[in-house]
N, C-alpha and C positions, 0 to 999 in steps of 0.2 A: 365464481363462487355463488352458490345458491343463497337466496335470501329467505326471510320469513316475513309473514304479514304483520306480526306483532311489532309495534314500535317500542324501542327501548329509549326512555327519557329519564335519566337520573340526575337530579340537581346536585351539584357539588358545593355551590356557594360562590359568592363574588362574581356572579354573572357567568358561571361556567356550568356546563352540563355534559353528560355522556349521552349522545343522541345517535341512534342507529336502528336499522332494521335488518342488518346482516346477521347471518347465523354465527359468524366468527365472533362478532362483538357480543352476542348473547352468551356464547361460551366463555368469553373473557369475563363478562359480568358475573357469571356463576362462579368462576375461579376466584374473583375478588371477594365475593361473599363467603367463600369457603376459607380463604387464607387470612382474611382481615382479623378474626378473633385470635389467631395465633400470634406469637410474638417474635418469630424468626425473621431474618432478613428476606427481602424480596427484590429480585432483579427484574426490571422492566426494560425491554429492548424494543427498538423500532426506529424507523427513519425519523429525521427531524420533522416536527409538526404533526405527528400522529396522535398526540394526546397523552404522553407518558405521565406528565405531572397531574393531569386530571385523574388518571388511574391511581397514582400515588395518594392524592387527596381522598379518593374514595376509600382506599384501604385504611387510611387514618380515621375517616369519618365513621366507619363501621367497626372500628377497633375499640377495646376498653380504654384506650388513651385519648378518645375523641374530645374529652373535656379540656385537654391541653391544647395549646396552639401548635399548629402544623408549622414546622421549621424547615425552610428550604434554602438551598445554595446551588447556584449554577456555576459549576467549576470552570466553565468556559468563559464566564463573564467577569472573572476576577484575575488580575495580573498574577502570574506564577509567584512573584516575590511576596504577594500578600495572602496567598492561599492558606498558609499555615496559621497566620494570625486570624483569618476568618474562621478556621476550624477549631484551633486550640485556644484562641484568645491570647492576650499578652499582658505582662506586668508593666507598670510604668518604668521607663528606662531600659526596656529589653533591647531596643535598637534605636537608631537615630530617628527622631520624630515620634517616638512612643512617649507622649507627654502625660498619658493617663492610662489606667488599667482598662482593658477591654475584655469583654466576655465573648467567647467564641460560640459557634453553633453547637458544638458538642455539649457545652455546659447549658446553653439555652434549651436544648431539646431533652433535658432530663425529665423522664416520665412521659415524654411525648414521642412523636415520629419525626425523624430527621430524613429529609429527602435530598439526596445529592444527585444533581442532574449533570449529564455529560461527564461521568466519572472517568471516562477514558482519558480525559485531559489532566488528571492528577499526575504530577511527576512521580517517577519510580520511588524516590526517597519518601515522598509523602504517602504513597501507597503502603509502604512498609510500616510507617507510623500508624496509619489507619488500621492495618491488620493487628498491630499490638494493642490498640485501643479496644478493638473488638474481642481480642483474646483476654485482656486483663480487666476490661471494664473501667479503666481509669487512665488519666493523662495528666500532664502538667501544662500550665500556660507557658508561652514563650517567656523566658527569663524568670520563671517561677521554680520553686523547689518543693512546694506542697502538692502531693498527689490529690487529684479531684476525681471522685467517682461520679459517673453519669450513666443512668440506665435509660438509654434511648433505643427505640426500634429503628432500624436502618432500612430505608427503601431507596434503591439505587436505579438510575436510568442511564442507558447508554444508546448512542445512535450508531455505533459501529459494532462489529463482531469482536467481542472480547477474547474469544478463543483464538482468533487470528492475531489479535494484539499480543497474546501470550506467546504464540509461535514466533512473532516478530521481535520478541524481547522488550515490548513496550508496556506489558502489564504483568504483574506478579501472579503466577499460577496459584499459589496458596491463597491469595486474596480472592481470586475468582472462585475457587472451591468454597470459600467461606461465604461468598455473596449469593451464589446461585442455588441456595436451598430451595427457593421457589422461583421459577422463571416464567414470566408472562411476556409474550411477544405480540406487539400490535401490528397488524397488517397495514400496508400503505393504502391510501385512498383509492388508487387506481385498481386495487384488487377487490374493492367493495363499492363499485360505482353506483349500486342501488341506493347508497346512502346520500349521494350528492343532492338530489332534489329535496330530501328531508333536511339536510344541513343548510341548503340555500334558504329554505323557508324560515328555519330557526334564526339564521344570521340576519336576514332582512328584518324580521320582527324585532330583533335585539338592537340592530344598528340604527334603524330609522328613528327610534326613540332617543337613543343615546346621542345621535348626531343631529337631533332636532329637525328631522325630515319626515314628519308624520304622514305627509302626502304619499310617500312611496309605499305602495301596497303589494306589488306583485312583480314577477319576472316573466318576460315574454317567452313563448315556446321556442323562438329562435335563439334567445339568450340561454335558455336551459339546455338546448341541444349543443351549443358551443361549450358550455360548462361541462357537459357530460363527455365531450370528446377530448377534453384537455387531460394530460397525463398527471398533473399535480405533483411535480417534484418536491414542492414544499408541503404537500399533504393538506390536512384540515386547516392548519395555520395559514397556508397560502390561500385557500378558498375563503377563509374569514376575511383576509386582507382585501381580496378581490371584491367581495361583496360590500365591504365597508367603503372602499373607494367608489364603487358604483352607486351606492346609496347617496354619497356626498355629491357625486357628479350629476345624478338624475334630477331633473327639474319637473318631471311629470309624475304620474302615479305608477308608471311601469318601467322597469329596468330593461333596456334594449342591448343588443350586442355592442353598439357603439360605446356603451358605458363600461364595458369590461376591459380592463387592462391587466394582462398577465405578466407575471415575473418582473414587474416594474418597467417593462419595455413599452415603447410606443408613447405617443402623445396623449394627453388627456383629451376626451371628446370635446368637440367644439360646441358652441352655443346652438340651442335648438331654434327652430323657426319661431316659436313663441317668444323666446328670449330676444331674438333679433328684432321683434316687433315692439319691444319695450322702449321707453325713452332712453336716450344715450346714457345719462347718469345712472339710472336704475340698472341698466344692462351691465354697465362697467362695474358697479358695486357688486352685483351678483357674480360676475366673472372673477373679480378680485377675491371675493370671499371663498369661491370654489378653489382657486389657485392656492390661496394661503392654507386652506384646510388640507388639500392633497399634499402640498409640500411639507407641512408639519407632520402629517401622518407618516410620510415616507422617511423623513429624517429621524423622527422619534423611534420608529421601528429599527432603523439602521443603528442608532446609538442607544437602544434599549431604555429610552426615557430619560437619558442623561442630558438635561437641558443645557448644561455648560458646553458639552461637545456639540450639540445642535447649533448653539449660538456661534461657536468658533467656525463651524462649517459654513453657516449661513452668512457670516460677516456682520452679525448684529449682536446686541447685548443679551445676556440671559434674562434680564428684566423684560426686554421686548418679546423674547420667546414666550415667557410666562403670560404676558399680556395677550398675545395672539392665541395661546391655548385657552385662556379664560374666555376670550371673545367667541371662540368657535366650539366651546364645550368639550374640549379635549382634556382628558385626565392623565397625568403622568403615570399613575399606578397601572393603567391599562397596558403598559409596555414592559412590564416585568423587569424593573430595575433590580440589580443585585441586592439580595436581602442583607441588611446591616443589623447586627445584633443590637437589640434595644437595651437601654439602661435598665438595670435590675432595681426593683423597689426594695425598701427596707425589709419587708417581710421575706422577699425572695433572697435577699442577701443573708438573712438569718438561716433560711433553709439551706443555702449554699454552704454555710459554715458547717452544717450538720453532715454534708456530703464528704467533707475532707477526711481522708483516711488517717 
């Protein structure tokens, strides 16, 4: 794919940006600017890690709904038994364990943008209910009787071919027709390799400060060549993880091939000659800090920031996990935990009453 000399760098917020010099991403950016002011649903497809949520946030940011909070839910990160509660909310006593009323994302996203990621993981029954919500503009909380109206704009992301899912009987055809009014497809990173050096530079600048490694300044030509030759099955997210791990492991100003660990395979790089020249206690402390950081990063990615699950896997307490995270400057929110509906304020509760049909 041919590239363009002009660099695209659009800040989304929360440390995220759309960064590219490829012609395809420039066309996608033009499409985002064109469809954002409209109010219809948008379907974003692409392999895992291509940046679908970033595009969803950009659509929201450029829309008339931008003053409202962007509401997102990863359908693959929620247990199937809890999905409808996450979407619709529930009343107290609706089912065992429902000891209080809960507001779902349909209600939270009134007047805003609702982003549903990995929508192909919705059960067929829930897909049918979502279609009814889109058709009627109203729903009921689980265990509730009062219809609630919610005017949200829906942006959907899928990592698989929904047309193939329809043919396999795993996705409702009517829902797909309703969702793909506008369709944006993100290409995998291997099809826009010209973006790799640009993304590497962006992630090094971002991660060296976040991980308290200001000394790390550059990536060697040999390391860049290795990064360019990799196929990146995890796309931009995988590249970000590789650079973050390399920044943590690097003890000099330059990331070398030995610092690059792909796909979680392989051992972490050993100590450098300079580190082996340090006093024993100092060298051991540095090695332990590097191990702790790399281990935490790997497990927090694996469990999407859920410290209780990380603790169970590691055989330590959640309090110990949080203490290690604080020591190494690791933030839970960087690992995209499932969005939980926040409590509504008194003013919002009053607004909610006005929505009831």
